[in-house]
LOKOLBA-88065 format. One line per field, with one value per atom (N, C-alpha, C, O, CB): x, y, z; residue number from 1; chain; atom name. Coordinates in steps of 0.001 Angstrom, whole numbers, always signed. Glycine has a CB too. Layout:
N
east: [X,...]
north: [Y,...]
up: [Z,...]
nr: [NUM,...]
kette: [A,...]
atom: [CA,...]
//
This chain:
112
east: [+81018,+81938,+83443,+83696,+81380,+84375,+85744,+86292,+86483,+86451,+86538,+87049,+88529,+88979,+86672,+89235,+90733,+91262,+90780,+91529,+92160,+92760,+93728,+94620,+93578,+93597,+94239,+95445,+95256,+93201,+96626,+97651,+98235,+98803,+98542,+98153,+98688,+97837,+98303,+98911,+96508,+95531,+95850,+95917,+93837,+96036,+96307,+97646,+97666,+96399,+98712,+99893,+99829,+100508,+100855,+99016,+98862,+98149,+98506,+98108,+97204,+96536,+97511,+97548,+95375,+98368,+99465,+100317,+100369,+100547,+100896,+101804,+101047,+101608,+102422,+99827,+99079,+99110,+99560,+97672,+98621,+98577,+99759,+99858,+98114,+100777,+102052,+102559,+102819,+102991,+102703,+103100,+102138,+102603,+103025,+100991,+100141,+100396,+100112,+98777,+100943,+101257,+102572,+102969,+100989,+103447,+104764,+105696,+106803,+104812,+105398,+106377,+107244,+106693,+105590,+108505,+109220,+108905,+108346,+110738,+109229,+109170,+109903,+109425,+109758,+111185,+112083,+111430,+111521,+113387,+110766,+110105,+108890,+108679,+109580,+108062,+106954,+107550,+107072,+106042,+108402,+109049,+109420,+109152,+110194,+110013,+110711,+109538,+109536,+111672,+108556,+107432,+106576,+105995,+106468,+106654,+105771,+106754,+106327,+104898,+108022,+108972,+109012,+108907,+108816,+109196,+109303,+110351,+110509,+107987,+111176,+112302,+111946,+110877,+113108,+112665,+112323,+112059,+111058,+113406,+112734,+112447,+111250,+110694,+113364,+110838,+109560,+108604,+107801,+109293,+108535,+107502,+107366,+106263,+108039,+108557,+108540,+108009,+107490,+110085,+108063,+107497,+106031,+105339,+108056,+105468,+104134,+103514,+102508,+104001,+103966,+103573,+103469,+102571,+104297,+104487,+104243,+103369,+103035,+105536,+103064,+102037,+102790,+102201,+100647,+104086,+104864,+105051,+105519,+106389,+104714,+104788,+103484,+103008,+106187,+102927,+101889,+102107,+103239,+101508,+101262,+101522,+100450,+99302,+101381,+100935,+100207,+99150,+99275,+101241,+98078,+97193,+97676,+97184,+96440,+98712,+99247,+100133,+100209,+100049,+100712,+101534,+100494,+100686,+102600,+99290,+98298,+97765,+97628,+97262,+97461,+97027,+98109,+97797,+96586,+99226,+100365,+100614,+100936,+101804,+100460,+100609,+99513,+99754,+100629,+98142,+97180,+97042,+96541,+96104,+97552,+97555,+98648,+98318,+97879,+99888,+100772,+100280,+100642,+101994,+99468,+99163,+97723,+97144,+99154,+97243,+96084,+94867,+94054,+96255,+94566,+93476,+93130,+93891,+93649,+91903,+91505,+92015,+92270,+90055,+92158,+92579,+91523,+91883,+92677,+90297,+89240,+89353,+88911,+88043,+89955,+90299,+91341,+91373,+90740,+92218,+93476,+92832,+93102,+94843,+92185,+91509,+90589,+90752,+90720,+89620,+88498,+88256,+87227,+87482,+89315,+89313,+88009,+87381,+89357,+87714,+86732,+87340,+88258,+85402,+86680,+87257,+86463,+85300,+87350,+87015,+86423,+85223,+85289,+87419,+84016,+82900,+83337,+83960,+81661,+83066,+83238,+82429,+82625,+83113,+81397,+80404,+81125,+80711,+79140,+82112,+82811,+83708,+84073,+83609,+83960,+84733,+83810,+82610,+85603,+84524,+83572,+83117,+83724,+84244,+81757,+81256,+81891,+81626,+80295,+82864,+83501,+84437,+84528,+84150,+85104,+86130,+85365,+85763,+87163,+84382,+83573,+83100,+83337,+82156,+82483,+82170,+83223,+83036,+81412,+84315,+85575,+85894,+86102,+86882,+85918,+86433,+85421,+85815,+87083,+84174,+83032,+83387,+83787,+81628,+83219,+83302,+84680,+84868,+82167,+85730,+87077,+87803,+87561,+87967,+88670,+89582,+90575,+90906,+90467,+91031,+91862,+93230,+93764,+92165,+93696,+94919,+94739,+95571,+95336,+93534,+93314,+93091,+93459,+92103,+92373,+92274,+93631,+93824,+91454,+94542,+95795,+96610,+97368,+96555,+96576,+97220,+96812,+97593,+96951,+95448,+94876,+95481,+96054,+93252,+95348,+95800,+97306,+97788,+95396,+98076,+99489,+99660,+100468,+100230,+98904,+99214,+98830,+99498,+98306,+97727,+97238,+98389,+98772,+95893,+98970,+99959,+101210,+101854,+100359,+101509,+102894,+102543,+103323,+103470,+101481,+100963,+101018,+101573,+99473,+100365,+100257,+101673,+101931,+99379,+102546,+103954,+104731,+105759,+104590,+104231,+105053,+104043,+104408,+105471,+102947,+102035,+102641,+102154,+101024,+103617,+104062,+105076,+105409,+104606,+105486,+106341,+105488,+106047,+107341,+104271,+103347,+103068,+102313,+102079]
north: [+103564,+103006,+103470,+104625,+103478,+102620,+102913,+103293,+102484,+101834,+104514,+105095,+105092,+105574,+106383,+104486,+104557,+103397,+102264,+104529,+103732,+102922,+101742,+102100,+103896,+100667,+99563,+99185,+98313,+98345,+99780,+99552,+98278,+97875,+100396,+97494,+96166,+95175,+94213,+95740,+95447,+94510,+94727,+93827,+94923,+96080,+96440,+95706,+95077,+98004,+95799,+95223,+93698,+93064,+95671,+93133,+91641,+91221,+90175,+91086,+91911,+91673,+91806,+91013,+92644,+92915,+93158,+91802,+91096,+94698,+91442,+90375,+89135,+88389,+90238,+88825,+87666,+87538,+86546,+87734,+88570,+88725,+88572,+87831,+89948,+89373,+89407,+87938,+87418,+90413,+87314,+85857,+84828,+83796,+85475,+85139,+84253,+84333,+83370,+84500,+85448,+85581,+85290,+85200,+86888,+85099,+84758,+85812,+85582,+84144,+87090,+88194,+88280,+87929,+89630,+88708,+88879,+90487,+91241,+88530,+90938,+92199,+93299,+94348,+92223,+92697,+93410,+93564,+94663,+92683,+92608,+92594,+93664,+94492,+91036,+93579,+94454,+95896,+96789,+94053,+96108,+97344,+97999,+99176,+97179,+97235,+97690,+98027,+99106,+96551,+97299,+97404,+98906,+99604,+95958,+99127,+100313,+101426,+102425,+99902,+101347,+102280,+102840,+104023,+103283,+101700,+101784,+100883,+99790,+101423,+101386,+100607,+99169,+99102,+101471,+98172,+96884,+97156,+96620,+95842,+97859,+98132,+98783,+98532,+98786,+99676,+100424,+99302,+99120,+101751,+98549,+97467,+96646,+96376,+96436,+96283,+95365,+96231,+95569,+94731,+97498,+98310,+98384,+98322,+99520,+98525,+98592,+97224,+97274,+98908,+96103,+94851,+94488,+93733,+94054,+95054,+94877,+95991,+95911,+94793,+96803,+97942,+98987,+99617,+97291,+99097,+100022,+101339,+102342,+99353,+101325,+102767,+102880,+101909,+102948,+104136,+104530,+104589,+104964,+105730,+104296,+104291,+105486,+105712,+102748,+105966,+107122,+106434,+105245,+108024,+107179,+106891,+106341,+105347,+107927,+107094,+106924,+105554,+104838,+108217,+105261,+103890,+102912,+101853,+103804,+103042,+102092,+101649,+100446,+102588,+102549,+102352,+101678,+100797,+103640,+102085,+101384,+99833,+98928,+102330,+99638,+98239,+97475,+96376,+98178,+97972,+97202,+96860,+95821,+97775,+97872,+97611,+96478,+95513,+98987,+96517,+95514,+94173,+93199,+95865,+93955,+92777,+92321,+91290,+92896,+93177,+92826,+92714,+91881,+91821,+93610,+93597,+95068,+95982,+92833,+95223,+96601,+97153,+96426,+96700,+98450,+99186,+98856,+98781,+100850,+98664,+98453,+97115,+96987,+98557,+96098,+94715,+94926,+94215,+93595,+95793,+95975,+96840,+96454,+96884,+97727,+98554,+97800,+97792,+99575,+97177,+96410,+95145,+94618,+96824,+94458,+92976,+92486,+91462,+92264,+93358,+92910,+93018,+93776,+93746,+92144,+91990,+92759,+93030,+90580,+93179,+93940,+93082,+91856,+94355,+93880,+93126,+92650,+93415,+93949,+91366,+90838,+91303,+90955,+89563,+92162,+92607,+93691,+93918,+93160,+94289,+95227,+94664,+95383,+95903,+93536,+92982,+92416,+92160,+91785,+92291,+91921,+90494,+89748,+91983,+90184,+89039,+87636,+86749,+88987,+87559,+86402,+86193,+85060,+86393,+87120,+87009,+86934,+86123,+88226,+87625,+87533,+85930,+85322,+88655,+85329,+83924,+83020,+81904,+83511,+83373,+82533,+82426,+81334,+83263,+83646,+83726,+83531,+83326,+84929,+83574,+83412,+82097,+81033,+83219,+82291,+81099,+80484,+79440,+79905,+81049,+80354,+80629,+81658,+80697,+79802,+79958,+81127,+81433,+78545,+81756,+82954,+82715,+83542,+83494,+81438,+81098,+81245,+81816,+79623,+80652,+80620,+82216,+82622,+79652,+82967,+84330,+85116,+85921,+85005,+84780,+85515,+84977,+85778,+85408,+83727,+83210,+83864,+84124,+81807,+84168,+84723,+86190,+86543,+84684,+87072,+88481,+88580,+89577,+89236,+87553,+87590,+87569,+88337,+86508,+86669,+86239,+87535,+87905,+84827,+88208,+89386,+90359,+90928,+89976,+90575,+91663,+91392,+92275,+91848,+89991,+89681,+89976,+90562,+87959,+89580,+89786,+91274,+91650,+89261,+92170,+93594,+94226,+95157,+94314,+93682,+94086,+93957,+94618,+93587,+92929,+92510,+92938,+92628,+90762,+93550,+93783,+94329,+93977,+94715,+95119,+95815,+94907,+95132,+97058,+93929,+92856,+91752,+90799,+92135,+91862,+90916,+91303,+90621,+90789]
up: [+138445,+137326,+137436,+137777,+135893,+137164,+137192,+135899,+134991,+137697,+135833,+134592,+134208,+133169,+134597,+135178,+134891,+133992,+134019,+136249,+133298,+132286,+132931,+133701,+131319,+132694,+133320,+132367,+131519,+133557,+132468,+131626,+131624,+130609,+131832,+132794,+132807,+132117,+131506,+134155,+132235,+131211,+129679,+128842,+131407,+129454,+128130,+127673,+126615,+128021,+128460,+128150,+128094,+127286,+129075,+128949,+128835,+127593,+127050,+130023,+127102,+125788,+124680,+123739,+125558,+124824,+123638,+123763,+122756,+123886,+124764,+124820,+124392,+123589,+126211,+124839,+124329,+122842,+122270,+124766,+122251,+120751,+120003,+119025,+120408,+120527,+119954,+119983,+118898,+120715,+120979,+121134,+120277,+119791,+122741,+120160,+119377,+118010,+117298,+119579,+117491,+116032,+115796,+114634,+115486,+116904,+116593,+116567,+116079,+115436,+117075,+116901,+118248,+119291,+116583,+118277,+119339,+119886,+119090,+118945,+121097,+121414,+120305,+119875,+122771,+120012,+119013,+117737,+117192,+118785,+117155,+115860,+116004,+115118,+115470,+117255,+117373,+117492,+116792,+118610,+118207,+118304,+117000,+116757,+119085,+116216,+114872,+114141,+113550,+114057,+114080,+113208,+113603,+112773,+113430,+114788,+115358,+115660,+116239,+116771,+115323,+115614,+117028,+117350,+114727,+117877,+119383,+119770,+119226,+120135,+120841,+121241,+121922,+122528,+122205,+121866,+122565,+123930,+124404,+122477,+124638,+125963,+126402,+127471,+126397,+125509,+125745,+125524,+126439,+124746,+124536,+124163,+125545,+126021,+122795,+126131,+127321,+128565,+129464,+127617,+128721,+129604,+129499,+130516,+129491,+128211,+127829,+128245,+128953,+126299,+127910,+128283,+129611,+129985,+127770,+130537,+131919,+132510,+133692,+132635,+131916,+132291,+133240,+134118,+133117,+132981,+133942,+133111,+133650,+134440,+131909,+131195,+130363,+129775,+130140,+130345,+129663,+128140,+127834,+130184,+127091,+125850,+125062,+125441,+125394,+124234,+123452,+122618,+122322,+122456,+122220,+121484,+120136,+119602,+121430,+119617,+118401,+118469,+117471,+118013,+119526,+119677,+119831,+119233,+120979,+120588,+120618,+119256,+119038,+121410,+118340,+117073,+116138,+115338,+116565,+116269,+115514,+116112,+115343,+115691,+117355,+117923,+117427,+116929,+119473,+117503,+117087,+115555,+115125,+117550,+114805,+113375,+113171,+112482,+112508,+113699,+113490,+113986,+113326,+114082,+115103,+115598,+114896,+115240,+117166,+113916,+113306,+113948,+113548,+112784,+115120,+115824,+115988,+115672,+117072,+116515,+116802,+118098,+119059,+116801,+118105,+119410,+120484,+121659,+119199,+120154,+120953,+121679,+122821,+120177,+121006,+121667,+122569,+123573,+120672,+122392,+123268,+124556,+125693,+122366,+124409,+125394,+126368,+127588,+124686,+125717,+126335,+126213,+126637,+126033,+125537,+125360,+124537,+124807,+126831,+123517,+122705,+121201,+120888,+122960,+120343,+119045,+118134,+118435,+118614,+116944,+116015,+115524,+115446,+114924,+115166,+114490,+113226,+112489,+114287,+112846,+111517,+110547,+109383,+111488,+110884,+110020,+109114,+107977,+110832,+109604,+108954,+107722,+106792,+109970,+107817,+106722,+105391,+105483,+107373,+104278,+103218,+103614,+104382,+101709,+102862,+103280,+103295,+104106,+102677,+102166,+101961,+103101,+103574,+100676,+103561,+104628,+105905,+106741,+104637,+106156,+107460,+107567,+108611,+107412,+106552,+106696,+106777,+107262,+105707,+106354,+106329,+107888,+108418,+105395,+108593,+109833,+110903,+112051,+109971,+110636,+111490,+112443,+111970,+110551,+113585,+114636,+114549,+115173,+114352,+113800,+113957,+115171,+115801,+112880,+115554,+116848,+116622,+115476,+117175,+117667,+117527,+116738,+115999,+118945,+117030,+116323,+114739,+114035,+116710,+114246,+112961,+112334,+111232,+112778,+113396,+112999,+112806,+111895,+114000,+113779,+113761,+112634,+112087,+115102,+112192,+110892,+109701,+108786,+110675,+109698,+108530,+108448,+107417,+108595,+109574,+109508,+109318,+108781,+110784,+109750,+109604,+108233,+107712,+110284,+107478,+106031,+105237,+104271,+105501,+105685,+104988,+105060,+104037,+105622,+106267,+106396,+105553,+104987,+107874,+105524,+104804,+103269,+102519,+105049,+102946,+101545,+101155,+100123,+101416,+102099,+101799,+101727,+100963,+102885,+102541,+102417,+101375,+101230,+103200,+100400,+99255,+97994,+96860,+99328,+98150,+97064,+95728,+94654,+97543,+95788,+94827,+94011,+92847,+95368,+94730,+93987,+93307,+92763,+95016,+93332,+92673,+91322,+90628,+93392]
nr: [1,1,1,1,1,2,2,2,2,2,3,3,3,3,3,4,4,4,4,4,5,5,5,5,5,6,6,6,6,6,7,7,7,7,7,8,8,8,8,8,9,9,9,9,9,10,10,10,10,10,11,11,11,11,11,12,12,12,12,12,13,13,13,13,13,14,14,14,14,14,15,15,15,15,15,16,16,16,16,16,17,17,17,17,17,18,18,18,18,18,19,19,19,19,19,20,20,20,20,20,21,21,21,21,21,22,22,22,22,22,23,23,23,23,23,24,24,24,24,24,25,25,25,25,25,26,26,26,26,26,27,27,27,27,27,28,28,28,28,28,29,29,29,29,29,30,30,30,30,30,31,31,31,31,31,32,32,32,32,32,33,33,33,33,33,34,34,34,34,34,35,35,35,35,35,36,36,36,36,36,37,37,37,37,37,38,38,38,38,38,39,39,39,39,39,40,40,40,40,40,41,41,41,41,41,42,42,42,42,42,43,43,43,43,43,44,44,44,44,44,45,45,45,45,45,46,46,46,46,46,47,47,47,47,47,48,48,48,48,48,49,49,49,49,49,50,50,50,50,50,51,51,51,51,51,52,52,52,52,52,53,53,53,53,53,54,54,54,54,54,55,55,55,55,55,56,56,56,56,56,57,57,57,57,57,58,58,58,58,58,59,59,59,59,59,60,60,60,60,60,61,61,61,61,61,62,62,62,62,62,63,63,63,63,63,64,64,64,64,64,65,65,65,65,65,66,66,66,66,66,67,67,67,67,67,68,68,68,68,68,69,69,69,69,69,70,70,70,70,70,71,71,71,71,71,72,72,72,72,72,73,73,73,73,73,74,74,74,74,74,75,75,75,75,75,76,76,76,76,76,77,77,77,77,77,78,78,78,78,78,79,79,79,79,79,80,80,80,80,80,81,81,81,81,81,82,82,82,82,82,83,83,83,83,83,84,84,84,84,84,85,85,85,85,85,86,86,86,86,86,87,87,87,87,87,88,88,88,88,88,89,89,89,89,89,90,90,90,90,90,91,91,91,91,91,92,92,92,92,92,93,93,93,93,93,94,94,94,94,94,95,95,95,95,95,96,96,96,96,96,97,97,97,97,97,98,98,98,98,98,99,99,99,99,99,100,100,100,100,100,101,101,101,101,101,102,102,102,102,102,103,103,103,103,103,104,104,104,104,104,105,105,105,105,105,106,106,106,106,106,107,107,107,107,107,108,108,108,108,108,109,109,109,109,109,110,110,110,110,110,111,111,111,111,111,112,112,112,112,112]
kette: [A,A,A,A,A,A,A,A,A,A,A,A,A,A,A,A,A,A,A,A,A,A,A,A,A,A,A,A,A,A,A,A,A,A,A,A,A,A,A,A,A,A,A,A,A,A,A,A,A,A,A,A,A,A,A,A,A,A,A,A,A,A,A,A,A,A,A,A,A,A,A,A,A,A,A,A,A,A,A,A,A,A,A,A,A,A,A,A,A,A,A,A,A,A,A,A,A,A,A,A,A,A,A,A,A,A,A,A,A,A,A,A,A,A,A,A,A,A,A,A,A,A,A,A,A,A,A,A,A,A,A,A,A,A,A,A,A,A,A,A,A,A,A,A,A,A,A,A,A,A,A,A,A,A,A,A,A,A,A,A,A,A,A,A,A,A,A,A,A,A,A,A,A,A,A,A,A,A,A,A,A,A,A,A,A,A,A,A,A,A,A,A,A,A,A,A,A,A,A,A,A,A,A,A,A,A,A,A,A,A,A,A,A,A,A,A,A,A,A,A,A,A,A,A,A,A,A,A,A,A,A,A,A,A,A,A,A,A,A,A,A,A,A,A,A,A,A,A,A,A,A,A,A,A,A,A,A,A,A,A,A,A,A,A,A,A,A,A,A,A,A,A,A,A,A,A,A,A,A,A,A,A,A,A,A,A,A,A,A,A,A,A,A,A,A,A,A,A,A,A,A,A,A,A,A,A,A,A,A,A,A,A,A,A,A,A,A,A,A,A,A,A,A,A,A,A,A,A,A,A,A,A,A,A,A,A,A,A,A,A,A,A,A,A,A,A,A,A,A,A,A,A,A,A,A,A,A,A,A,A,A,A,A,A,A,A,A,A,A,A,A,A,A,A,A,A,A,A,A,A,A,A,A,A,A,A,A,A,A,A,A,A,A,A,A,A,A,A,A,A,A,A,A,A,A,A,A,A,A,A,A,A,A,A,A,A,A,A,A,A,A,A,A,A,A,A,A,A,A,A,A,A,A,A,A,A,A,A,A,A,A,A,A,A,A,A,A,A,A,A,A,A,A,A,A,A,A,A,A,A,A,A,A,A,A,A,A,A,A,A,A,A,A,A,A,A,A,A,A,A,A,A,A,A,A,A,A,A,A,A,A,A,A,A,A,A,A,A,A,A,A,A,A,A,A,A,A,A,A,A,A,A,A,A,A,A,A,A,A,A,A,A,A,A,A,A,A,A,A,A,A,A,A,A,A,A,A,A,A,A,A,A,A,A,A,A,A,A,A,A,A,A,A,A,A,A,A,A,A,A]
atom: [N,CA,C,O,CB,N,CA,C,O,CB,N,CA,C,O,CB,N,CA,C,O,CB,N,CA,C,O,CB,N,CA,C,O,CB,N,CA,C,O,CB,N,CA,C,O,CB,N,CA,C,O,CB,N,CA,C,O,CB,N,CA,C,O,CB,N,CA,C,O,CB,N,CA,C,O,CB,N,CA,C,O,CB,N,CA,C,O,CB,N,CA,C,O,CB,N,CA,C,O,CB,N,CA,C,O,CB,N,CA,C,O,CB,N,CA,C,O,CB,N,CA,C,O,CB,N,CA,C,O,CB,N,CA,C,O,CB,N,CA,C,O,CB,N,CA,C,O,CB,N,CA,C,O,CB,N,CA,C,O,CB,N,CA,C,O,CB,N,CA,C,O,CB,N,CA,C,O,CB,N,CA,C,O,CB,N,CA,C,O,CB,N,CA,C,O,CB,N,CA,C,O,CB,N,CA,C,O,CB,N,CA,C,O,CB,N,CA,C,O,CB,N,CA,C,O,CB,N,CA,C,O,CB,N,CA,C,O,CB,N,CA,C,O,CB,N,CA,C,O,CB,N,CA,C,O,CB,N,CA,C,O,CB,N,CA,C,O,CB,N,CA,C,O,CB,N,CA,C,O,CB,N,CA,C,O,CB,N,CA,C,O,CB,N,CA,C,O,CB,N,CA,C,O,CB,N,CA,C,O,CB,N,CA,C,O,CB,N,CA,C,O,CB,N,CA,C,O,CB,N,CA,C,O,CB,N,CA,C,O,CB,N,CA,C,O,CB,N,CA,C,O,CB,N,CA,C,O,CB,N,CA,C,O,CB,N,CA,C,O,CB,N,CA,C,O,CB,N,CA,C,O,CB,N,CA,C,O,CB,N,CA,C,O,CB,N,CA,C,O,CB,N,CA,C,O,CB,N,CA,C,O,CB,N,CA,C,O,CB,N,CA,C,O,CB,N,CA,C,O,CB,N,CA,C,O,CB,N,CA,C,O,CB,N,CA,C,O,CB,N,CA,C,O,CB,N,CA,C,O,CB,N,CA,C,O,CB,N,CA,C,O,CB,N,CA,C,O,CB,N,CA,C,O,CB,N,CA,C,O,CB,N,CA,C,O,CB,N,CA,C,O,CB,N,CA,C,O,CB,N,CA,C,O,CB,N,CA,C,O,CB,N,CA,C,O,CB,N,CA,C,O,CB,N,CA,C,O,CB,N,CA,C,O,CB,N,CA,C,O,CB,N,CA,C,O,CB,N,CA,C,O,CB,N,CA,C,O,CB,N,CA,C,O,CB,N,CA,C,O,CB,N,CA,C,O,CB,N,CA,C,O,CB,N,CA,C,O,CB,N,CA,C,O,CB,N,CA,C,O,CB,N,CA,C,O,CB,N,CA,C,O,CB,N,CA,C,O,CB,N,CA,C,O,CB,N,CA,C,O,CB,N,CA,C,O,CB,N,CA,C,O,CB,N,CA,C,O,CB,N,CA,C,O,CB,N,CA,C,O,CB]
//
């Protein structure tokens, strides 16, 4: 069994999800308190990222750290049944739009 971490694959997954939800490297970096150049290095696999950075990136992208590390999505069973049934079997673009909307609403919850 190969126990080494493939940072290039992790970076590719980050870039794919970032682009899918319509964020630039700069926007992701700002949201995660990382420089744009460091985000670029992470996406190219030329720099290692800390566990803390991995979790911040996953949170901003609306996916689990597990999905970035191992290319697996979170189990929908951890979601409230109403949300899980809405997302069940949906395409990745719909899921990304859903989580992006949730993040936007969460960012403005105090204004509501």
